[in-house]
C-alpha positions, 0 to 999 in steps of 0.5 A: 063893669069895670074890672077890679084886681087885687094888687100884692104890692111891696112896701115903698119905703127903705131901711131905715125909715122901714126897717122890715118893709112890708106889704100893702093889699090893694083893690083897684081897677088900674096901677094909677088907681092902686097909686092914689090909694096908696098916697093918699093914705101916705099923707104925703109923709113919704112922698120922696119914695113915690117913683119907688112905689110906682115900681113896685105897683108894676112889678107886684103880683096882680089877680083879677077879681071875679066879683064886684068889690069896692077899691080900697086897701084891704090890708096894709102891714109896715114897719 
């Protein structure tokens, strides 16, 4: 069983495209999987900011989960 983590990632799109920012709550087993889940949801729309996304994932609050959970975006709040 792979350990999964809850990532709380700051939104990666700067003002003015994203007026107030936002947050992504993601369950993933690695930084790379977290990145893949968010970029899949984004569908390449903000691809020019993906380097910022990688940095935000590395700096995110991350919590190990005690139980097995499916990898997914739990919640997305962006402006």
